[in-house]
C-alpha positions as CSV (number, residue, x, y, z in Angstrom):
1,M,8.0,75.5,77.1
2,K,6.2,74.7,80.5
3,T,3.7,71.7,80.6
4,A,-0.1,72.8,81.1
5,R,-1.7,71.7,84.3
6,R,-5.3,70.4,84.7
7,P,-7.3,72.4,87.5
8,H,-7.4,70.3,90.5
9,S,-11.4,70.4,89.9
10,S,-10.8,68.2,86.6
11,L,-9.2,65.4,88.1
12,L,-11.8,65.7,90.5
13,A,-14.4,65.3,88.1
14,L,-12.8,62.5,86.2
15,S,-12.1,60.6,89.7
16,R,-16.0,60.8,89.7
17,E,-17.1,59.7,86.3
18,N,-14.6,56.7,86.7
19,A,-16.3,55.7,90.2
20,E,-19.7,56.0,88.5
21,L,-18.4,53.9,85.3
22,R,-17.1,51.1,87.4
23,V,-20.5,51.1,89.8
24,R,-22.6,50.6,86.2
25,L,-20.1,48.3,85.1
26,A,-20.9,46.4,88.1
27,E,-24.5,46.7,87.6
28,A,-24.2,45.5,83.9
29,E,-22.4,42.2,84.7
30,E,-24.6,41.5,87.9
31,T,-27.7,41.8,85.7
32,L,-26.1,39.7,82.9
33,R,-25.4,37.0,85.5
34,A,-29.1,37.2,86.8
35,I,-30.1,36.9,82.9
36,R,-28.2,33.8,82.7
37,T,-29.0,32.1,85.7
38,G,-32.7,33.1,84.9
39,E,-33.4,35.2,88.0
40,V,-35.2,38.0,86.1
41,D,-38.1,37.5,83.3
42,A,-37.8,41.2,82.0
43,V,-35.3,43.9,82.0
44,V,-36.5,48.0,82.8
45,T,-34.3,50.9,81.2
46,A,-34.9,54.4,80.9
47,G,-34.6,56.6,77.7
48,K,-35.9,59.4,75.8
49,A,-39.5,57.5,75.9
50,G,-39.7,57.4,79.5
51,L,-39.2,53.7,81.0
52,Q,-39.5,50.7,78.6
53,V,-39.8,47.2,79.4
54,F,-38.0,44.2,77.5
55,T,-39.4,41.0,78.2
56,L,-36.7,38.3,78.0
57,E,-37.5,35.5,75.1
58,G,-38.8,32.4,76.7
59,A,-38.9,33.3,80.1
60,G,-42.0,33.0,82.6
61,H,-41.7,32.5,86.1
62,A,-44.3,29.8,86.2
63,Y,-42.5,27.8,83.4
64,R,-39.4,28.4,85.3
65,V,-40.8,27.1,88.7
66,L,-42.2,24.0,86.8
67,I,-38.4,23.2,85.2
68,E,-36.7,24.0,88.3
69,S,-39.0,21.4,90.1
70,M,-38.3,18.9,88.1
71,N,-36.3,15.5,89.0
72,E,-34.4,15.5,85.6
73,G,-31.9,17.6,83.8
74,A,-33.4,20.2,81.4
75,L,-31.5,22.0,78.8
76,T,-31.6,24.6,76.0
77,L,-28.9,24.3,73.4
78,T,-27.7,26.1,70.6
79,T,-27.1,23.7,67.0
80,D,-23.5,24.0,68.0
81,K,-24.1,22.3,71.5
82,V,-23.5,25.4,73.5
83,I,-25.7,25.4,76.6
84,L,-28.2,28.3,76.5
85,Y,-30.2,27.4,79.8
86,A,-30.0,24.6,82.4
87,N,-31.9,23.8,85.5
88,Q,-30.3,23.3,88.7
89,C,-30.9,19.2,88.4
90,F,-28.7,19.2,85.5
91,A,-26.0,21.0,87.1
92,K,-26.3,18.5,90.3
93,M,-25.6,15.5,87.7
94,V,-22.8,17.1,86.4
95,R,-21.5,18.3,90.2
96,S,-21.0,21.9,88.7
97,P,-21.9,25.4,89.6
98,L,-25.0,26.6,87.5
99,G,-23.1,29.5,86.4
100,Q,-20.1,27.6,85.0
101,V,-23.0,25.3,83.4
102,M,-24.6,27.5,81.3
103,G,-22.4,29.2,78.2
104,S,-20.2,26.2,78.5
105,S,-20.4,23.4,75.7
106,F,-22.5,20.2,76.4
107,R,-19.8,18.1,74.5
108,R,-17.5,18.6,77.4
109,F,-19.9,16.1,79.6
110,L,-19.7,13.6,77.1
111,S,-17.3,10.7,76.2
112,A,-15.9,11.2,72.3
113,E,-17.6,8.1,71.3
114,D,-21.1,9.4,73.2
115,R,-20.4,12.7,71.3
116,A,-20.5,11.1,68.0
117,T,-23.5,9.3,68.7
118,L,-25.4,12.6,69.7
119,R,-24.1,14.1,66.8
120,S,-25.6,11.4,64.6
121,L,-29.1,11.4,66.7
122,L,-29.4,15.3,66.0
123,K,-29.0,14.6,62.3
124,R,-31.9,12.4,62.3
125,T,-34.2,14.3,64.9
126,G,-37.5,15.1,63.8
127,Q,-40.4,16.7,65.2
128,S,-41.2,13.5,67.4
129,G,-37.9,13.5,69.3
130,S,-35.4,10.9,69.6
131,K,-33.6,9.3,72.5
132,I,-30.0,8.1,73.1
133,Q,-28.4,6.4,76.4
134,V,-25.0,7.8,77.3
135,R,-23.0,8.5,80.4
136,L,-22.5,12.1,81.8
137,H,-19.0,12.9,82.9
138,A,-19.2,15.4,85.8
139,D,-16.7,17.7,86.8
140,D,-15.7,15.4,89.8
141,G,-14.6,12.7,87.6
142,S,-17.6,10.3,88.1
143,Q,-20.1,9.2,85.7
144,M,-23.8,8.4,85.5
145,P,-25.7,6.5,83.0
146,V,-28.6,8.7,81.6
147,Q,-31.6,8.8,78.8
148,I,-31.2,12.0,76.8
149,S,-34.2,13.0,74.8
150,V,-33.9,15.6,72.2
151,R,-36.3,17.5,70.6
152,P,-35.8,20.4,68.0
153,T,-37.3,24.1,69.2
154,A,-38.8,26.5,67.5
155,K,-36.4,29.8,66.0
156,N,-36.0,32.6,68.5
157,G,-36.2,36.1,67.7
158,I,-32.6,36.1,65.8
159,N,-33.7,33.5,63.8
160,R,-31.6,31.0,65.5
161,A,-32.6,27.6,66.0
162,T,-32.0,25.7,69.3
163,I,-32.6,22.4,70.8
164,G,-34.4,21.5,73.6
165,M,-33.0,18.3,75.7
166,V,-34.1,16.4,78.7
167,V,-31.5,14.3,80.7
168,T,-33.0,11.5,82.7
169,D,-30.7,10.0,85.5
170,L,-30.7,5.9,84.7
171,T,-28.7,4.9,87.9
172,D,-32.0,3.6,89.7
173,A,-33.2,2.0,86.5
174,R,-29.4,0.5,85.6
175,R,-29.3,-1.1,89.7
176,N,-32.7,-2.4,89.1
177,E,-31.8,-4.2,85.9
178,E,-28.9,-6.0,88.0
179,I,-31.0,-6.9,90.0
180,L,-33.4,-8.4,87.7
181,R,-30.8,-10.1,85.8
182,I,-29.4,-11.9,89.2
183,L,-32.7,-13.2,89.6
184,T,-33.0,-14.5,86.0
185,Q,-29.6,-15.9,86.3
186,R,-30.6,-18.1,89.8
187,V,-34.2,-18.8,87.8
188,V,-32.2,-20.1,85.0
189,Q,-29.6,-22.3,87.0
190,M,-32.6,-23.5,89.2
191,Q,-34.1,-24.6,85.8
192,E,-31.0,-26.4,84.7
193,D,-30.3,-28.4,87.9
194,E,-34.3,-29.6,88.1
195,R,-33.9,-30.4,84.2
196,R,-30.9,-32.2,84.8
197,H,-32.6,-34.0,88.1
198,V,-35.6,-35.2,85.8
199,G,-33.5,-36.0,83.1
200,L,-31.3,-38.6,85.6
201,E,-34.7,-40.1,86.9
202,L,-36.0,-40.5,83.4
203,H,-33.1,-42.2,82.4
204,D,-31.9,-44.4,85.3
205,N,-35.8,-45.4,86.5
206,I,-38.2,-44.8,83.6
207,T,-35.8,-46.2,81.1
208,Q,-34.8,-49.2,82.6
209,L,-38.2,-50.2,84.1
210,L,-39.6,-49.9,80.7
211,C,-36.5,-52.0,79.3
212,A,-37.7,-54.7,81.7
213,I,-41.2,-54.8,80.9
214,L,-40.3,-54.8,77.4
215,I,-38.1,-58.0,78.2
216,R,-40.6,-59.8,80.1
217,L,-43.3,-58.8,77.3
218,Q,-40.7,-60.3,74.5
219,A,-40.3,-63.6,76.8
220,L,-44.1,-64.0,77.3
221,A,-44.9,-63.5,73.8
222,I,-42.5,-66.8,72.8
223,Q,-44.0,-68.8,74.9
224,L,-47.6,-68.3,73.3
225,P,-48.7,-71.1,71.1
226,A,-48.4,-70.6,67.4
227,R,-52.5,-71.1,66.9
228,E,-53.0,-68.2,69.1
229,R,-51.8,-65.6,66.1
230,T,-54.2,-62.7,67.4
231,T,-52.7,-62.7,70.7
232,R,-49.2,-62.7,69.3
233,G,-50.1,-60.1,67.2
234,E,-51.1,-57.9,69.8
235,A,-48.4,-59.1,71.9
236,G,-45.8,-57.6,68.9
237,N,-47.8,-54.3,68.6
238,L,-47.4,-53.9,72.4
239,I,-43.6,-54.9,72.1
240,K,-43.2,-52.2,69.3
241,L,-45.1,-49.7,71.1
242,L,-42.9,-50.1,74.4
243,G,-39.8,-50.1,72.4
244,E,-40.9,-46.6,71.0
245,A,-42.0,-45.0,74.4
246,A,-38.5,-46.4,75.8
247,D,-36.7,-44.5,72.9
248,E,-39.2,-41.4,73.6
249,V,-38.1,-41.5,77.0
250,Q,-34.4,-41.7,76.3
251,R,-34.7,-38.7,73.8
252,I,-36.5,-36.5,76.4
253,S,-34.0,-37.4,79.0
254,G,-31.2,-36.6,76.5
255,N,-32.6,-32.9,75.5
256,L,-33.2,-32.5,79.5
257,R,-29.7,-33.5,80.4
258,T,-26.6,-32.0,78.5
259,S,-24.3,-35.0,78.3
260,V,-23.4,-34.3,74.8
261,L,-22.3,-30.7,75.7
262,D,-20.4,-31.8,78.6
263,N,-18.4,-34.5,76.9
264,L,-18.1,-33.1,73.1
265,G,-18.3,-29.9,73.3
266,L,-20.9,-27.1,71.9
267,V,-20.1,-27.7,68.2
268,S,-20.8,-31.1,68.7
269,A,-23.8,-30.6,70.7
270,L,-25.3,-28.1,67.9
271,R,-24.7,-30.9,65.3
272,T,-26.2,-33.2,67.5
273,A,-29.5,-31.3,68.0
274,G,-29.5,-30.3,64.3
275,A,-29.5,-33.8,63.7
276,A,-32.3,-35.1,66.3
277,F,-34.8,-32.2,64.6
278,E,-33.7,-33.1,61.2
279,K,-34.6,-36.8,62.1
280,G,-37.7,-36.0,63.7
281,T,-39.5,-33.6,61.4
282,G,-37.8,-34.7,58.1
283,V,-36.9,-30.8,57.3
284,P,-33.6,-30.4,56.3
285,L,-31.2,-28.7,58.3
286,T,-27.5,-27.0,57.3
287,L,-25.3,-25.9,59.8
288,A,-22.2,-23.9,59.7
289,C,-19.9,-23.3,62.8
290,V,-16.4,-22.3,63.9
291,Q,-14.5,-24.3,65.7
292,L,-13.5,-22.2,69.2
293,A,-9.7,-22.4,69.7
294,A,-10.4,-21.8,73.4
295,Q,-13.4,-23.3,75.3
296,L,-16.5,-21.0,76.4
297,P,-17.3,-20.3,79.6
298,A,-19.9,-23.3,80.7
299,G,-22.7,-20.6,81.0
300,T,-22.3,-19.6,77.3
301,E,-22.2,-22.8,75.9
302,L,-25.0,-23.8,77.7
303,A,-27.2,-20.7,76.7
304,L,-26.3,-21.6,73.1
305,Y,-27.6,-24.6,73.3
306,R,-30.6,-24.3,74.9
307,I,-31.3,-21.5,72.6
308,L,-31.1,-23.6,69.5
309,Q,-33.3,-26.3,70.9
310,E,-36.0,-23.9,71.7
311,A,-35.5,-22.5,68.6
312,L,-36.0,-25.4,66.5
313,R,-39.0,-26.8,68.6
314,N,-41.1,-23.5,67.6
315,V,-39.9,-24.2,64.0
316,E,-41.3,-27.9,64.4
317,Q,-44.3,-26.6,66.4
318,H,-45.1,-23.8,64.5
319,A,-43.2,-22.7,61.2
320,R,-44.2,-24.6,58.6
321,A,-40.5,-24.5,57.1
322,R,-38.8,-26.4,54.3
323,H,-35.4,-26.0,55.2
324,V,-33.3,-24.2,58.2
325,T,-30.2,-22.8,58.5
326,V,-28.0,-22.5,61.8
327,H,-24.8,-20.4,61.6
328,L,-22.1,-20.2,64.4
329,T,-20.2,-17.2,63.7
330,Q,-17.5,-14.8,65.5
331,H,-17.1,-11.3,64.9
332,G,-14.1,-10.2,67.1
333,E,-15.0,-10.5,70.6
334,I,-18.6,-11.5,69.8
335,I,-19.6,-15.0,69.1
336,Q,-23.1,-15.1,67.2
337,L,-25.6,-17.8,66.8
338,S,-27.9,-17.7,63.9
339,I,-31.1,-19.6,63.4
340,K,-32.9,-19.1,60.2
341,D,-36.2,-20.7,58.4
342,D,-38.2,-20.2,55.4
343,G,-41.4,-20.9,57.3
344,I,-44.7,-18.8,57.7
345,G,-43.2,-16.6,59.9
346,F,-45.1,-14.4,62.4
347,N,-45.5,-10.4,64.1
348,P,-42.5,-10.6,66.7
349,D,-44.5,-7.6,68.4
350,H,-47.8,-9.5,68.8
351,R,-48.4,-11.3,72.1
352,P,-51.0,-14.1,71.7
353,A,-53.4,-14.6,74.2
354,G,-52.8,-16.6,77.4
355,R,-49.0,-15.9,76.8
356,K,-46.6,-13.5,78.6
357,G,-43.5,-11.7,77.4
358,K,-42.9,-10.5,73.9
359,G,-43.9,-12.9,71.4
360,G,-44.8,-16.0,73.5
361,I,-43.3,-18.0,76.2
362,G,-40.3,-19.7,73.9
363,L,-39.1,-16.3,72.5
364,L,-39.0,-15.1,76.3
365,S,-37.0,-18.1,77.3
366,M,-34.5,-17.5,75.1
367,R,-34.2,-13.9,75.4
368,E,-33.6,-14.4,79.3
369,R,-31.2,-17.0,78.7
370,A,-29.1,-14.5,75.8
371,T,-29.5,-11.8,78.9
372,Y,-28.6,-14.3,81.6
373,V,-24.9,-14.4,80.0
374,G,-24.7,-10.9,79.1
375,G,-25.6,-11.3,75.3
376,A,-28.3,-9.8,72.9
377,F,-31.1,-11.3,71.4
378,E,-33.2,-10.1,68.1
379,V,-36.0,-11.8,66.4
380,K,-36.6,-11.0,62.7
381,S,-39.4,-12.5,61.1
382,V,-41.7,-11.5,57.9
383,R,-45.1,-13.5,57.3
384,H,-44.6,-16.0,54.5
385,I,-41.1,-15.3,54.2
386,G,-39.6,-16.4,57.2
387,T,-38.1,-16.0,60.7
388,E,-34.7,-15.5,61.9
389,I,-33.1,-15.6,65.7
390,E,-29.8,-13.7,66.3
391,V,-28.0,-14.3,69.7
392,R,-24.7,-12.2,70.1
393,I,-22.4,-12.7,73.2
394,P,-19.3,-11.3,74.1
395,L,-16.5,-13.6,74.2
396,P,-13.6,-13.6,76.7
397,P,-10.6,-12.1,74.8
398,S,-8.6,-15.4,75.2
399,A,-11.3,-16.8,72.9
400,T,-10.3,-17.4,69.3
401,A,-11.6,-19.0,66.8
402,V,-10.6,-20.9,63.0
403,L,-13.4,-21.4,60.8
404,T,-14.2,-24.7,60.2
405,T,-15.4,-26.8,56.9
406,K,-19.3,-26.0,56.2
407,S,-21.1,-29.0,57.6
408,S,-25.0,-30.1,56.8
409,H,-27.1,-33.2,58.1
């Protein structure tokens, strides 16, 4: 049996057909690439009905020019985080060619923790949009702090929801925050140096001078004749006033200096401050502390001590409280100071006239001290119920604590 052979012309025709198919395939791939990269706004096809124009959904030259001119990353994602569109700015952020960004998963640019944060955000994102701060992981291994603004978009032509996203580089903002933090540290340190200087001046000079006057006045009062009852009475009143003035100067001097903190440690200093508040105001104060097995950094102890002093000063001047509770606790590597009163409360977001900062000078000072040592500061207040101040400061890994017996003044 002989095998039939195709005519030579048939082989040539097949060869030409294959070549044409390769050209058409290359053109199709180029068209898809152009669509993915946003280089075309519409596709024109030839059919039985003649030429037909298909406008790509969402395509618009003016809109694309605007998006590409942004200094922020702009993306459109499917609900399963696949990137449908990204501008050149975002591609530069992640150090990746734009063609490799689109069609890939946005999750590859986030850590596992930030993926979970984003997932939680997308679950609660409403029409008003939401924002989070994460770190982008670029293809070259670098990381960038960014803020992601998310907003759900309308469903497209195939009834599939998408997510609009704007990614803002926070590198400069973080650098400015660090500069501000350093400046705040310097201001706080200068304040402490000045406090110490003034406290020593009061203690070494003014207090001693008042005591010397008091002694001389007492001696003069003794020398007055018994018949000078009125004069002796006035002298006694002056002696009493001078004694009170000396005690007040001594108290102010002690508040300005940190001798109790330096000599006895944080817990004893907090107890001393609480006792002084209770004695001066008559308002009961309950103090519950943990006893640290390792001493905290001096800056952390000073910040907690000063924050308690300022908080108690605010309670004395504004709260009209009947009771105050202070807790010093530890949660893992975080130490927390809580000061709670049952006073009249206030609106923490309201800024009184003539005061700077959120909630006034006192709150601003406490917030700056917490920031100075890398901590977080929060105020919760409800009118006619009371106010609670919480300060959370990270501890060195070696600082461990054991709970001591609850103590009250």
